[in-house]
N, C-alpha and C positions, 0 to 999 in steps of 0.2 A: 477425391482425395482417398486414399488407401488407410484402412485400419492398419494398426501396428503389425498384427500378424502378415497380413498381406504384404506391406511394405517390406518387411524382413523377407519374405519369399520372392519379391520381385528383386530385391538387391542381390539374393543369393544367384537367383538365374542370370541376371545381368552378368555377374562377374564370371560365372561360366561361359556365358556365350561371349563375352570380351576376349576371354582365353581362347576359345574356340577359332574366333575371327582371325587372331593373330598367326594361326597355322593354315590360312586358305588364302586363296587369291582375291584381287579386288572384285572381280567377276563372280566368284564364288559367295563373296560377302552380298552382292545385290541379289542374287539367286536366294539366298538364306533370307534377306530383307523381305522379298516378295513372296517365298512361302510362308512366313511366319505371318504375313499381313492377310495371306489367303486363309490360313488355318485359323486365324483369329476370328474372321468373318464366317466361318463354318462354325467354330465353337460358339460363337455369339448367336448364330441363327438357330443352332440344334440344342435345344434344352437338354434333351436326354444324355448327349454327349457331354455337354456342359457339366451336368451333375455327376456324370461315372468319372470324369477326371478331376473333380475338385471336391469329392464327397469326404470330407475328414472321416468318416466312419469306416470307409474302404481303406485297408492297408495301403501305405504309400507305393510300395512295390507292384501291388495289383494296379493301381492308377497309371504307373508307369508304362506298363505291361498292355495296358488298354490303349494308351497312346502309340505306343509301338505297333500294335496290331493294326490300328485304323490308318496309321500313316505308312507304314512299311512298303516300300517299292515305290511310293507317289513322292517322296521328298528326299533332299540329300541327308546324308549322315549328321551332319551339324544341326540341321532343321530339327530331324527326328530327335536328336539327343536333348536339343533345347527344350521341345515341348514335353518330352518324357520326363527330364528333370523337373519343369515346371509343374507337371501334374503330380508329381512326387512330394511336392511341397505342400505347406499348411496355407489354406487360404480363409478368409473371413467370409467369403461369398465365392459363389461359382462365377458370377458377374466379373469379379476382382481378376480371375485367372484368364478371361477372355482379354479384357482391357490390358492386363500385362503382357500378353501376347503380342497384342497391337502396338504396344510401347517398344517391346524388344525388337519387332519388326522395322518400327522406323528408325531407331536408333542403329539398326544394322545397316540399313540403307544411308543413312548419315556418316556413319563411320568410313563406309566405301566411298563417299564422296571426299571425305576427311583425308584419307590416303591419298587421293589424287589432287589435293591442294584446291578443291572445289566447294569447299564447305561455306566459305564467306559469300560466293556466288548464290548457292542454294539458298542462303538465309536470306540474301536481299531480294532474289525472286519472290521468295515466299511473301515477304514484306509487300513488295510492290503488287503481287497477286492480290493479297488481302486487300489492300487499298482499292485496286480496280473493282473487285467485286462489291465492297462496301457502297462504293459510290455509284454503282450503278445497279439500280432498285430492281430493274425489269430482270437482270441477269442473276442477282441474288436469288430473287422470287422464282427464278426457273430452277436454279440448281437445288432449291430446297423444297419443290415441291414434289410432295410423296406420291401424286397421281402418276407422276412420270417415272418410268422403270430407271432402275440403277444404270442399266447400259444405256439409256436414253441421256441420262444426266452427265455420265462420263464420256459420251460421245461429245456433248456440247461443250464440256471445259477443255477435253482433248483438243477439240476444233481449235479453239481460242488459243492454245499456248503451246500446240505440238512445232516443234522446229523453233521456237521461240526462247525456250528455256532448257536448263539441264534436263537429263532425263530422271534424275533423282527429284528433283523439284516437281515434275508432272507425275511421277508415280505415285509421290506422298500427297500432293494435292488433289488427284482425281481419285485417289482410294478414301481419303479422309472426307471430301465432299458427298461423296455418293453414300458412304455407310453412317457418317454421323449424325445425330439429331441436333447439333448445335447449329446455329447460324453459319453459312459456309464462309463468310468472311471471318467470323470469329475462330473456327477450327484452323482456317490456314494462318492466321496470327499466331495460335499455340504451336504450329509446326515452326514457324519461324523462331519462335523461343526456343523450341527444343533444338533446332539446329545452332543457335548461339551457344546453348548447353553445352552441345557436344564440343564445341570449340573453347569451353572453359570460360565463357562469357554470359553476361546478363545483358538483356535488352531493355532499353529505356525508351519507352513511346512518349515522344516529346511534342506537345503541340504548343507552337509559338504564333504569336500576334504578326509577325513577319519573318524573312528569311535569316536565318542564322549567319552571321558573317565566317569568314574562314579562321577568325582568332576565336569566335565565341564557341564553335563547336569542340575542338579539343580542349579548350576551358571547360566547359560543361561536362564533356565526357571525364576529364579528370577529376572533378569535384564529387561526380556521381560514382567515380571508381572507388575513391577515398570511403565514402559513405558506406557502399555496399561492399568492400573490401573484395572486389573483384573487377576485371577488365569490362568495361560497358560499351556497348554497341547503340549508338542513337539512331532511331527510326523517327524523322520530323515530318509533321504535317503543320500545314498553315491554317490559323483561323483569326481572320481580323477582329472578331468579336472579342477576343481578349483583350483588346486595347493596347496592350503591352505585357511584356514578360513571358515567363513559358509555365506551363501545367505538364509534369514529368510523372510518369507510371512506369514502376519497376515491379513487376510482380503483383502483390496486393497493396504494394505502397504507392502512396499518391502524394506529391508535393505540388501544391498550388502557389507559384509564384507569380500570377498574372494579375494584372491591374483589375481585371474585373472580378477577379476572385477576392482580390483584397477589398474592393468596394461592397461585395456581397456580404463579406465578413463584418465591415464596418456596419452596414445596415442593419445586420442580425445583432450587433452589439448594443444599436441605439434603441432596439425595441423595449 
């Protein structure tokens, strides 16, 4: 989570980037996203550069000039302007700047997918990929093994999904899994939520004792949309141990309507 000043800085940088992307082609938006992800990795890995770009003691114009000097001739003008503008803003920590550039890169790629009507596909693919990774212990361990190089782990994941998912799905997943310190399945889940947010939706992770019927899915989605005041996409997993009912997670909110949950609450109340 960002502190207030970093959140304000990110929001300002995001507004500028969204305006800039409206003036470029979809391919250029993809290029911008990829370049921002690469810059974010570089900034995150280079402490001296990170400090130079985010040190509040240095005047904002000077920090922006440093960004331009480092990146000039290496990235597009939109990417250059985005990084320079971000560097000129006030960040609570230099790590927040690196994280913000990562977010902006991901959002650029998702906006490109949205333009071509592929955002729902990307969201669903990321969700399914997250499930595959979480359910395959050996795969998740291999992807999170820091004794293996980033290139090796990237090749492993790319080999599994290449040609089977949208290019944006692949780019986001490979970059996130190979650079994040989070569990691979969890970071892919976060990307799925980010894709939903890009489409103005929230993701409800539903664990059900059995398959939801064709009538139950829209009914549950409608109730959750009313509760959270936003369109909701359901991602459903089956867990017979719930005995009946469902458990729903939307962001930090958790709603336990399962029989197992009610029995557990009853047992706690009888102690």
